[in-house]
Phi, psi and omega in degrees: 000130182270152177268155179289135179298323187280326184249337183082359181268148174280142178293151180261134177276142180253137180303144179295160177304133182093348179278155177294157182296341180265003180086011185279359182088005178085352183270338185270305189271341180055034187242154175261002179090165183286146173271167181297332184268352181261160178302138180261358183254027181282135182306320183308320184286342179260344186287131175247092181265184180293139176281180182301317181295318179293319177298317179298317180298315180297314181294319177300320181298323181262001175082028178246147179272340183204167175297323179298319178296319177300316179296316179302324182280340188246335181250115181303136182300333181296337182251002179276142184292318178084004175207159179297147175292145177259081186247005178080188183284160177291146177243149173287165182301317182299312179296317180296318179297321177297319178294320178293324178296319178298319178295316182292331181283350181287000000 
């Protein structure tokens, strides 16, 4: 990769259309990326997790057809909640740290 003559910086590659915002190919983060009005410092947008092919390989290796099947085999139903958590909307790191600081200052 060549550097720009005027700035000395290397150009940044942008994920192709259909790729995840983190460059994972869309299979890892399952995200459409941050909107202009949402926090941009959310961990999800920076996380580069396993893509669909990597997940399939891992599941094939342990003999599971899906993540749900893996969870069914490893987490006892007696301790599973059985409904989505009511935890509110996602917060960016800056906002979450501020909320935690308020709690810690009490």
